[in-house]
TIMI-2910 file (N, C-alpha, C, CB; in pm, 1 decimal, decimal comma, always signed):
<rs>
+----------+----------+----------+----------+----------+----------+----------+----------+----------+----------+----------+----------+------+
!      n_x !      n_y !      n_z !     ca_x !     ca_y !     ca_z !      c_x !      c_y !      c_z !     cb_x !     cb_y !     cb_z ! resn !
+----------+----------+----------+----------+----------+----------+----------+----------+----------+----------+----------+----------+------+
!   +362,7 !   +398,7 !   +667,3 !   +358,3 !   +197,3 !   +724,9 !   +185,1 !   +252,8 !   +681,4 !   +417,1 !   +112,3 !   +985,9 !  Unk !
!   +192,1 !   +130,3 !   +569,0 !    -37,3 !   +118,6 !   +503,9 !    -66,6 !    -25,3 !   +572,3 !    -92,5 !    +87,3 !   +239,5 !  Unk !
!   -189,4 !    +74,5 !   +511,6 !   -298,0 !    -83,5 !   +571,0 !   -371,6 !    -75,1 !   +432,4 !   -444,6 !    -64,6 !   +752,9 !  Unk !
!   -451,0 !   -240,5 !   +469,3 !   -461,1 !   -303,2 !   +376,5 !   -523,7 !   -210,2 !   +282,6 !   -517,7 !   -417,5 !   +402,8 !  Unk !
!   -646,6 !   -153,1 !   +411,2 !   -756,0 !    -74,8 !   +237,3 !   -643,6 !    +32,8 !   +182,3 !   -962,8 !    +60,4 !   +288,1 !  Unk !
!   -552,1 !    +72,4 !   +185,1 !   -505,7 !   +119,3 !   +134,2 !   -386,8 !    +89,1 !     -6,3 !   -496,4 !   +159,5 !   +221,9 !  Unk !
!   -322,9 !    -20,9 !    -46,5 !   -315,0 !   -131,3 !   -135,3 !   -404,9 !   -200,3 !   -223,3 !   -282,8 !   -207,2 !    -77,0 !  Unk !
!   -438,9 !   -183,7 !   -367,9 !   -485,2 !   -251,5 !   -422,1 !   -392,7 !   -313,4 !   -473,8 !   -562,5 !   -213,4 !   -478,2 !  Unk !
!   -386,4 !   -425,7 !   -528,7 !   -349,3 !   -554,8 !   -628,3 !   -354,7 !   -532,6 !   -734,8 !   -418,4 !   -666,4 !   -628,1 !  Unk !
!   -317,0 !   -497,8 !   -838,6 !   -450,1 !   -537,5 !   -936,0 !   -363,4 !   -657,4 !  -1099,5 !   -542,3 !   -319,2 !  -1015,9 !  Unk !
!   -256,9 !   -633,2 !  -1027,7 !   -228,1 !   -743,7 !  -1117,5 !    -78,3 !   -819,6 !  -1040,9 !   -203,6 !   -674,1 !  -1293,6 !  Unk !
!    -92,9 !   -890,1 !  -1180,4 !   +143,6 !   -945,9 !  -1055,1 !   +242,3 !   -841,8 !  -1023,2 !   +311,1 !  -1061,9 !  -1176,6 !  Unk !
!   +242,2 !   -745,3 !  -1111,3 !   +303,0 !   -630,8 !  -1162,1 !   +302,0 !   -491,6 !  -1168,4 !   +301,0 !   -643,5 !  -1237,5 !  Unk !
!   +116,0 !   -457,6 !  -1086,2 !    +74,3 !   -369,6 !  -1076,2 !     +0,3 !   -300,0 !   -952,0 !    +31,0 !   -383,1 !  -1158,8 !  Unk !
!    +58,7 !   -212,0 !   -883,6 !    -23,2 !   -201,0 !   -724,2 !   -101,8 !     -7,7 !   -736,8 !   +153,1 !   -220,2 !   -539,6 !  Unk !
!   -237,8 !    -65,0 !   -674,7 !   -220,6 !   +121,1 !   -634,9 !   -302,7 !   +123,9 !   -482,4 !   -331,2 !   +259,7 !   -784,0 !  Unk !
!   -269,4 !   +227,2 !   -494,5 !   -269,0 !   +325,4 !   -364,4 !   -330,8 !   +409,7 !   -400,1 !   -150,9 !   +382,3 !   -306,7 !  Unk !
!   -364,7 !   +433,7 !   -211,9 !   -520,7 !   +532,5 !   -164,7 !   -447,2 !   +602,4 !    -77,4 !   -680,0 !   +451,3 !    -79,2 !  Unk !
!   -398,3 !   +747,7 !    -41,0 !   -312,9 !   +737,3 !    +51,6 !   -337,9 !   +898,1 !   +127,4 !   -159,5 !   +695,7 !    -15,3 !  Unk !
!   -364,8 !   +899,6 !   +291,2 !   -349,3 !  +1027,7 !   +262,8 !   -278,9 !  +1154,3 !   +213,5 !   -362,7 !  +1039,4 !   +314,4 !  Unk !
!   -298,6 !  +1274,5 !   +115,1 !   -281,8 !  +1385,5 !    +90,8 !   -141,1 !  +1384,3 !   +149,4 !   -385,9 !  +1474,8 !   +136,4 !  Unk !
!   -122,6 !  +1436,9 !   +218,4 !    -13,9 !  +1505,2 !   +326,1 !   +131,3 !  +1407,2 !   +416,7 !   -128,2 !  +1563,4 !   +458,1 !  Unk !
!   +102,7 !  +1296,8 !   +372,8 !   +172,9 !  +1193,7 !   +487,2 !   +247,4 !  +1181,9 !   +410,9 !   +118,8 !  +1060,6 !   +553,6 !  Unk !
!   +372,4 !  +1086,0 !   +456,7 !   +525,5 !  +1074,3 !   +410,5 !   +555,0 !  +1006,5 !   +343,6 !   +610,2 !  +1052,7 !   +478,9 !  Unk !
!   +409,3 !   +907,6 !   +277,8 !   +418,0 !   +818,7 !   +269,6 !   +364,1 !   +849,5 !    +57,7 !   +340,9 !   +738,0 !   +405,8 !  Unk !
!   +300,9 !   +949,1 !    +33,7 !   +240,7 !  +1024,9 !    +17,2 !   +390,3 !  +1116,3 !   -130,3 !   +181,9 !  +1084,6 !   +185,8 !  Unk !
!   +438,5 !  +1186,2 !    -13,1 !   +539,3 !  +1248,1 !    -61,2 !   +695,0 !  +1185,6 !   -139,4 !   +558,0 !  +1314,8 !    +46,5 !  Unk !
!   +671,3 !  +1079,2 !    -71,8 !   +765,1 !   +911,6 !    -75,4 !   +785,8 !   +854,9 !   -285,0 !   +603,5 !   +732,8 !    +46,7 !  Unk !
!   +568,5 !   +904,7 !   -321,5 !   +582,7 !   +815,4 !   -440,4 !   +564,0 !   +963,1 !   -471,9 !   +482,3 !   +669,4 !   -493,3 !  Unk !
!   +564,8 !   +982,3 !   -440,7 !   +520,2 !  +1155,8 !   -553,3 !   +652,4 !  +1184,4 !   -624,4 !   +476,5 !  +1344,2 !   -437,7 !  Unk !
!   +805,8 !  +1088,8 !   -574,6 !   +909,1 !  +1129,1 !   -684,3 !   +919,4 !  +1001,9 !   -753,4 !  +1059,6 !  +1185,8 !   -630,2 !  Unk !
!   +833,9 !   +879,3 !   -793,6 !   +824,5 !   +814,1 !   -859,6 !   +893,3 !   +733,1 !   -838,0 !   +821,3 !   +846,1 !   -939,4 !  Unk !
!   +965,3 !   +649,5 !   -787,3 !  +1029,5 !   +517,8 !   -723,0 !  +1038,8 !   +516,9 !   -536,9 !  +1203,4 !   +509,4 !   -793,9 !  Unk !
!   +951,0 !   +417,5 !   -503,3 !   +935,4 !   +332,5 !   -345,2 !  +1026,0 !   +199,9 !   -350,8 !   +752,5 !   +273,0 !   -309,4 !  Unk !
!  +1028,4 !   +131,8 !   -260,7 !  +1031,0 !   +112,1 !   -142,2 !   +911,6 !    +21,7 !    -52,4 !  +1044,9 !   +233,6 !   -108,5 !  Unk !
!   +784,3 !    -56,9 !   -130,1 !   +761,2 !   -121,9 !    -19,8 !   +809,8 !   -242,0 !    +61,8 !   +675,5 !   -136,2 !    -35,8 !  Unk !
!   +814,6 !   -252,3 !   +220,8 !   +858,2 !   -397,3 !   +274,7 !   +765,6 !   -456,2 !   +326,2 !   +958,1 !   -405,7 !   +370,6 !  Unk !
!   +762,9 !   -572,6 !   +314,8 !   +665,2 !   -668,9 !   +330,8 !   +744,8 !   -725,2 !   +487,6 !   +649,5 !   -789,8 !   +178,3 !  Unk !
!   +654,1 !   -812,3 !   +544,7 !   +677,2 !   -902,2 !   +657,0 !   +553,9 !   -999,3 !   +628,4 !   +678,5 !   -823,9 !   +814,0 !  Unk !
!   +636,8 !  -1133,0 !   +573,1 !   +551,9 !  -1237,8 !   +533,6 !   +571,5 !  -1432,0 !   +597,5 !   +576,8 !  -1219,3 !   +368,6 !  Unk !
!   +464,4 !  -1364,5 !   +729,0 !   +567,0 !  -1526,8 !   +766,1 !   +689,2 !  -1474,9 !   +898,6 !   +695,8 !  -1594,3 !   +568,9 !  Unk !
!   +825,6 !  -1601,2 !   +773,3 !   +964,3 !  -1599,7 !   +890,9 !  +1020,1 !  -1491,1 !   +727,1 !  +1088,8 !  -1828,1 !   +959,1 !  Unk !
!   +934,4 !  -1435,9 !   +610,1 !   +987,0 !  -1428,3 !   +546,5 !   +955,7 !  -1208,3 !   +508,1 !   +953,9 !  -1566,4 !   +462,3 !  Unk !
!  +1104,5 !  -1207,4 !   +493,3 !  +1099,9 !  -1001,8 !   +413,9 !  +1124,1 !   -976,9 !   +333,2 !  +1169,4 !   -885,1 !   +442,2 !  Unk !
!  +1008,1 !   -918,7 !   +216,9 !  +1085,3 !   -862,1 !   +113,8 !  +1049,7 !   -693,2 !   +122,3 !  +1044,2 !   -939,0 !    -37,2 !  Unk !
!  +1176,7 !   -704,4 !    +18,5 !  +1143,0 !   -563,7 !    -53,0 !  +1073,3 !   -553,0 !   -176,6 !  +1258,3 !   -494,3 !    -81,9 !  Unk !
!  +1053,5 !   -458,3 !   -259,4 !   +926,1 !   -469,4 !   -358,1 !   +963,9 !   -312,5 !   -421,6 !   +738,9 !   -491,7 !   -265,9 !  Unk !
!  +1082,0 !   -336,2 !   -443,4 !  +1074,0 !   -189,8 !   -538,5 !   +969,5 !   -141,1 !   -657,6 !  +1200,7 !   -185,4 !   -615,1 !  Unk !
!   +922,8 !    -15,5 !   -640,5 !   +793,4 !    +42,4 !   -702,9 !   +876,7 !   +141,0 !   -839,1 !   +685,1 !   +155,1 !   -562,3 !  Unk !
!   +778,6 !   +160,8 !   -923,7 !   +754,8 !   +277,0 !   -982,9 !   +632,5 !   +334,5 !   -945,5 !   +762,2 !   +264,5 !  -1111,7 !  Unk !
!   +659,0 !   +457,6 !   -974,5 !   +489,5 !   +519,8 !   -900,2 !   +489,7 !   +592,4 !   -994,8 !   +458,8 !   +609,2 !   -735,1 !  Unk !
!   +296,5 !   +631,5 !  -1056,9 !   +282,5 !   +782,1 !  -1114,7 !   +199,3 !   +816,4 !  -1030,5 !   +234,1 !   +814,1 !  -1263,1 !  Unk !
!   +191,1 !   +926,1 !  -1006,2 !    +38,6 !  +1000,0 !   -938,6 !    -71,3 !  +1017,1 !  -1041,2 !    +62,4 !  +1167,3 !   -876,8 !  Unk !
!   -184,4 !   +949,9 !   -996,1 !   -340,7 !   +954,1 !  -1026,2 !   -430,1 !  +1121,3 !   -986,4 !   -411,4 !   +814,1 !   -914,7 !  Unk !
!   -553,2 !  +1118,7 !  -1056,6 !   -607,4 !  +1213,6 !  -1023,4 !   -629,3 !  +1222,6 !   -868,1 !   -710,5 !  +1217,9 !  -1097,8 !  Unk !
!   -669,2 !  +1245,7 !   -761,0 !   -726,7 !  +1234,8 !   -645,5 !   -852,7 !  +1162,8 !   -591,0 !   -736,1 !  +1334,2 !   -625,5 !  Unk !
!   -848,6 !  +1058,0 !   -556,1 !   -985,5 !  +1034,5 !   -460,0 !  -1048,5 !  +1099,9 !   -404,7 !   -984,9 !   +977,1 !   -374,5 !  Unk !
!  -1224,7 !  +1077,5 !   -418,9 !  -1257,3 !  +1133,8 !   -372,2 !  -1333,2 !  +1028,3 !   -258,6 !  -1300,8 !  +1221,9 !   -452,0 !  Unk !
!  -1363,1 !  +1025,5 !   -113,5 !  -1415,9 !   +930,3 !    -39,8 !  -1516,7 !   +999,1 !    +64,6 !  -1303,9 !   +850,1 !    +22,8 !  Unk !
!  -1553,2 !   +946,8 !    +78,6 !  -1677,2 !  +1049,0 !   +267,3 !  -1573,2 !  +1056,8 !   +345,9 !  -1842,1 !   +931,7 !   +399,6 !  Unk !
!  -1464,1 !   +999,8 !   +385,7 !  -1397,6 !   +973,6 !   +438,1 !  -1255,5 !  +1112,4 !   +465,4 !  -1390,1 !   +850,8 !   +377,5 !  Unk !
!  -1233,9 !  +1182,3 !   +297,1 !  -1165,2 !  +1286,0 !   +284,1 !  -1127,8 !  +1246,4 !   +145,6 !  -1059,7 !  +1313,8 !   +390,1 !  Unk !
!  -1038,7 !  +1300,1 !    +91,8 !   -988,9 !  +1271,7 !    -83,0 !   -863,7 !  +1253,8 !    -23,7 !  -1000,4 !  +1410,0 !   -230,0 !  Unk !
!   -803,2 !  +1094,7 !    -75,3 !   -642,9 !  +1034,5 !   -137,6 !   -617,6 !  +1059,4 !   -211,7 !   -600,5 !   +926,8 !   -164,9 !  Unk !
!   -476,4 !  +1091,6 !   -169,6 !   -404,5 !  +1121,6 !   -346,9 !   -368,4 !   +909,0 !   -399,0 !   -154,5 !  +1269,1 !   -324,3 !  Unk !
!   -410,7 !   +920,2 !   -535,5 !   -385,3 !   +802,0 !   -584,2 !   -250,8 !   +768,6 !   -698,2 !   -512,5 !   +774,3 !   -638,0 !  Unk !
!   -241,5 !   +730,6 !   -605,8 !   -122,8 !   +584,7 !   -702,6 !   -102,1 !   +478,2 !   -814,0 !   -101,3 !   +493,9 !   -641,3 !  Unk !
!    -20,4 !   +497,2 !   -927,9 !    -89,7 !   +349,7 !   -975,5 !   +110,9 !   +379,5 !   -977,8 !   -247,7 !   +306,3 !  -1161,6 !  Unk !
!   +171,1 !   +199,9 !   -968,7 !   +262,8 !   +171,6 !   -941,2 !   +291,5 !    +29,2 !   -979,6 !   +270,2 !   +207,3 !   -833,5 !  Unk !
!   +394,9 !    +59,5 !  -1085,9 !   +465,9 !   -104,9 !  -1163,0 !   +604,0 !   -135,4 !  -1031,9 !   +570,7 !    -65,5 !  -1397,3 !  Unk !
!   +543,4 !   -289,7 !  -1019,9 !   +654,4 !   -377,3 !   -976,9 !   +816,1 !   -414,3 !  -1039,1 !   +589,0 !   -488,0 !   -977,4 !  Unk !
!   +948,4 !   -316,5 !  -1013,7 !  +1086,8 !   -361,6 !  -1063,3 !  +1065,5 !   -441,8 !  -1067,8 !  +1199,0 !   -353,8 !  -1018,9 !  Unk !
!  +1109,7 !   -490,3 !   -896,7 !  +1162,0 !   -619,3 !   -887,6 !  +1140,3 !   -685,2 !   -748,2 !  +1304,8 !   -613,3 !   -921,3 !  Unk !
!  +1182,1 !   -765,9 !   -719,0 !  +1122,5 !   -819,4 !   -530,3 !  +1269,4 !   -831,4 !   -488,2 !  +1009,1 !  -1019,7 !   -495,8 !  Unk !
!  +1286,8 !   -858,0 !   -371,3 !  +1406,0 !   -859,0 !   -335,9 !  +1362,2 !  -1001,3 !   -140,8 !  +1469,0 !   -638,2 !   -322,1 !  Unk !
!  +1345,3 !  -1121,1 !   -163,8 !  +1405,2 !  -1183,3 !    -31,4 !  +1491,3 !  -1160,1 !    +71,5 !  +1447,9 !  -1261,6 !    -51,1 !  Unk !
!  +1457,7 !  -1104,6 !   +192,0 !  +1579,1 !  -1068,9 !   +260,8 !  +1579,8 !  -1180,2 !   +411,7 !  +1571,6 !   -882,0 !   +297,2 !  Unk !
!  +1651,3 !  -1286,6 !   +371,5 !  +1614,9 !  -1397,4 !   +459,3 !  +1783,2 !  -1420,3 !   +492,9 !  +1513,2 !  -1541,2 !   +377,6 !  Unk !
!  +1845,6 !  -1497,5 !   +633,1 !  +1973,3 !  -1498,0 !   +670,2 !  +1974,7 !  -1665,0 !   +719,0 !  +2009,2 !  -1371,9 !   +789,1 !  Unk !
!  +2057,1 !  -1692,5 !   +711,6 !  +2050,3 !  -1820,9 !   +794,0 !  +2049,3 !  -1849,8 !   +959,9 !  +2157,3 !  -1884,4 !   +750,7 !  Unk !
!  +2159,0 !  -1745,1 !   +959,2 !  +2154,2 !  -1721,6 !  +1101,7 !  +2058,0 !  -1641,4 !  +1194,8 !  +2257,2 !  -1674,3 !  +1121,4 !  Unk !
!  +1965,9 !  -1646,0 !  +1107,5 !  +1841,1 !  -1530,6 !  +1240,7 !  +1629,2 !  -1559,0 !  +1125,9 !  +1939,9 !  -1201,7 !  +1215,3 !  Unk !
!  +1557,9 !  -1599,8 !  +1207,2 !  +1488,9 !  -1577,8 !  +1116,9 !  +1362,0 !  -1502,8 !  +1181,5 !  +1470,5 !  -1698,6 !  +1044,7 !  Unk !
!  +1304,2 !  -1407,3 !  +1171,9 !  +1239,4 !  -1330,2 !  +1187,4 !  +1072,8 !  -1421,9 !  +1257,5 !  +1252,8 !  -1248,2 !  +1048,7 !  Unk !
!  +1061,8 !  -1380,9 !  +1375,7 !  +1025,7 !  -1419,3 !  +1428,9 !   +809,3 !  -1309,7 !  +1386,2 !  +1146,7 !  -1424,3 !  +1553,5 !  Unk !
!   +773,3 !  -1239,6 !  +1366,1 !   +733,8 !  -1165,3 !  +1372,3 !   +760,7 !  -1083,4 !  +1271,8 !   +743,4 !  -1145,3 !  +1460,7 !  Unk !
!   +616,1 !  -1047,0 !  +1236,6 !   +630,7 !   -829,9 !  +1179,3 !   +522,1 !   -776,0 !  +1220,2 !   +628,0 !   -768,5 !   +982,7 !  Unk !
!   +463,8 !   -679,6 !  +1156,2 !   +442,2 !   -559,5 !  +1255,5 !   +196,5 !   -576,0 !  +1297,4 !   +523,9 !   -345,5 !  +1115,1 !  Unk !
!   +199,4 !   -535,7 !  +1394,9 !    +29,5 !   -594,6 !  +1412,7 !    +47,5 !   -570,6 !  +1437,6 !    -65,7 !   -667,6 !  +1426,8 !  Unk !
!   -103,3 !   -507,2 !  +1432,7 !   -217,6 !   -395,1 !  +1491,6 !   -412,3 !   -401,9 !  +1515,4 !   -195,0 !   -276,8 !  +1380,5 !  Unk !
!   -415,1 !   -361,5 !  +1563,7 !   -559,8 !   -427,8 !  +1647,9 !   -657,1 !   -287,3 !  +1613,5 !   -533,7 !   -464,7 !  +1870,5 !  Unk !
!   -731,6 !   -317,3 !  +1539,6 !   -829,4 !   -126,7 !  +1530,3 !   -923,5 !   -146,8 !  +1592,3 !   -901,8 !    -48,1 !  +1375,6 !  Unk !
!   -927,1 !    -25,1 !  +1675,7 !   -979,0 !    +19,0 !  +1765,3 !  -1106,9 !     +6,7 !  +1716,6 !   -933,2 !   +132,1 !  +1806,0 !  Unk !
!  -1158,0 !   +113,0 !  +1621,5 !  -1345,5 !    +79,9 !  +1587,8 !  -1366,3 !     +7,7 !  +1491,2 !  -1445,2 !   +201,7 !  +1546,2 !  Unk !
!  -1313,1 !    -92,6 !  +1403,9 !  -1352,0 !   -152,2 !  +1316,1 !  -1467,4 !   -132,8 !  +1266,2 !  -1338,9 !   -244,4 !  +1337,7 !  Unk !
!  -1595,1 !   -118,5 !  +1326,7 !  -1740,9 !    -84,5 !  +1221,9 !  -1691,7 !     +6,6 !  +1203,9 !  -1902,3 !    -69,2 !  +1259,3 !  Unk !
!  -1594,8 !   +131,5 !  +1215,8 !  -1621,8 !   +197,0 !  +1121,7 !  -1448,3 !   +216,0 !  +1056,0 !  -1716,3 !   +329,5 !  +1173,1 !  Unk !
!  -1325,2 !   +219,5 !  +1060,2 !  -1276,4 !   +169,7 !   +981,0 !  -1291,9 !    +97,9 !   +843,3 !  -1247,2 !   +133,9 !  +1035,4 !  Unk !
!  -1335,6 !    -41,8 !   +866,4 !  -1354,8 !   -173,4 !   +782,0 !  -1465,1 !   -125,4 !   +658,3 !  -1424,5 !   -314,5 !   +890,8 !  Unk !
!  -1535,4 !    -18,7 !   +664,1 !  -1617,5 !    +14,1 !   +556,2 !  -1539,2 !   +120,8 !   +471,6 !  -1757,4 !    +64,7 !   +606,6 !  Unk !
!  -1475,9 !   +214,4 !   +529,7 !  -1410,6 !   +348,8 !   +439,4 !  -1307,1 !   +237,8 !   +405,2 !  -1344,3 !   +526,6 !   +529,9 !  Unk !
!  -1215,6 !   +172,1 !   +461,8 !  -1157,6 !    +83,7 !   +386,2 !  -1184,6 !     -0,8 !   +245,3 !  -1145,4 !    +19,6 !   +462,0 !  Unk !
!  -1272,4 !    -67,4 !   +224,5 !  -1411,6 !    -92,1 !   +112,9 !  -1457,0 !    +20,1 !    +30,6 !  -1550,9 !   -129,6 !   +191,5 !  Unk !
!  -1482,8 !    +90,5 !   +134,5 !  -1481,1 !   +231,9 !    -45,0 !  -1324,9 !   +279,9 !    -86,3 !  -1580,8 !   +449,2 !     +3,4 !  Unk !
!  -1250,0 !   +277,3 !    -34,4 !  -1136,5 !   +306,3 !    -70,7 !  -1084,6 !   +151,2 !   -200,2 !  -1045,2 !   +332,1 !    +90,1 !  Unk !
!  -1071,8 !    +76,2 !   -124,9 !  -1011,8 !    -42,7 !   -221,7 !  -1178,8 !     -6,5 !   -327,3 !   -981,0 !   -261,1 !   -116,6 !  Unk !
!  -1267,3 !    -19,5 !   -373,0 !  -1318,4 !    -20,7 !   -462,5 !  -1316,9 !   +123,5 !   -548,3 !  -1424,0 !    -72,9 !   -424,0 !  Unk !
!  -1254,9 !   +251,9 !   -490,7 !  -1273,8 !   +288,1 !   -567,5 !  -1134,6 !   +334,1 !   -670,4 !  -1358,7 !   +357,4 !   -521,0 !  Unk !
!  -1035,1 !   +227,1 !   -578,6 !   -880,1 !   +262,4 !   -638,4 !   -934,7 !    +98,4 !   -767,4 !   -678,9 !   +235,5 !   -465,7 !  Unk !
!  -1040,3 !    -70,3 !   -724,7 !  -1090,9 !    -61,4 !   -884,0 !  -1090,9 !    -41,2 !   -986,2 !  -1133,1 !    -37,0 !   -913,3 !  Unk !
!  -1194,8 !   +132,4 !   -891,0 !  -1241,7 !   +196,5 !  -1033,7 !  -1127,3 !   +289,5 !  -1161,4 !  -1359,9 !   +312,6 !   -977,6 !  Unk !
!  -1035,0 !   +287,8 !  -1057,4 !   -934,6 !   +396,5 !  -1123,9 !   -918,0 !   +333,4 !  -1307,2 !   -746,1 !   +391,5 !  -1015,2 !  Unk !
!   -969,7 !   +393,0 !  -1351,5 !   -883,0 !   +405,5 !  -1550,4 !  -1045,8 !   +281,2 !  -1627,3 !   -596,1 !   +252,3 !  -1570,8 !  Unk !
!  -1113,6 !   +232,7 !  -1501,6 !  -1249,9 !   +228,8 !  -1562,3 !  -1340,0 !   +290,8 !  -1695,1 !  -1303,5 !   +266,6 !  -1473,7 !  Unk !
+----------+----------+----------+----------+----------+----------+----------+----------+----------+----------+----------+----------+------+
</rs>
């Protein structure tokens, strides 16, 4: 599961990700291909990615594995007999601590390759 503080849309076809180095998501992306699943309103999307690892980001909260991924395809998963009524929701227990860390990660992702 990824947070909004770990994924940056560079443009319509490219994403950058800053992930914990030992996470399952990092292991999956290291294989060069991945699928992101998004729930947006009543719609569910599968986004097929081709990924490549970039140099790690050194952030104040520790290193992050950095990836750039090209969108290879998007599938809208919808059926007539059922409607998605909600996606995954969460509440930050310490937003005053977490939000600045997310901002730092996103700023670092913007600087990759600049």
